[in-house]
C-alpha angles and dihedrals in degrees: 000000000000092000091050092053091047091058091051097061126046141149120259138184121225116241101170141350129215109203097169101096137062089272125038112241130195141202108221141186111226136169120348093353097308113157121214120194133196094019111163116235117219112221134181119261112263096019128082129173140164109224117213123254109275094041115133133229146157121266116214115198123186109231089349091291116138092204086068096046131135128185119225138187100013113185140159105232092200095056100038112109115237138197098054122146126243110286095022120122135200133194108198144171133212093257098059099268108141142174113197127191098203131180094255104026149001110252127197123184109184094182092231095310127128117264112215133191110191139183094013117150088207134001117206124188110187127172121187093222110007146358120200122189119187142181119187105318099340128087141186110214119198122192133156107292095358138076120183116198128203096359117162098223132045092241099039126117120219114238103218131067113231114244117235134178087266094051134267114346120243090201109038119064130175142196109227106199 
């Protein structure tokens, strides 16, 4: 029985992925240079990815037959982020882009790429204490009962009240340089 189970699971290296059909299929290198084609990759519901060539996985064969094979757990050890704590999750790409769901915060590193939200009827950004929006070296800082415009640090307060038709604002402040 033990020998039969050993022939059912083995490590494989990804050569190529076909993501055009209803199921993703892979061409894999197995034992002693064997090549397997059209092997279905099992993926989690709600998440789809195309691992790069060279990624590794586990091949499951039913009764040791490669015509009934499925590849599981494919990952690229060189791209996988490390050092996370129990319960933390990361969604990552081969170029360093990463979205981490950490214990104390949600972290997104776009590696200098644009971040786009499309086809949203409404986009709401709501912080319980503070929201800071920045471009280059200028920030808008929003807190309950105070908005600071054009400040040069994320935690800075603007020195001047903004003038309105009703007089100087007690809520909106600006930096003028």
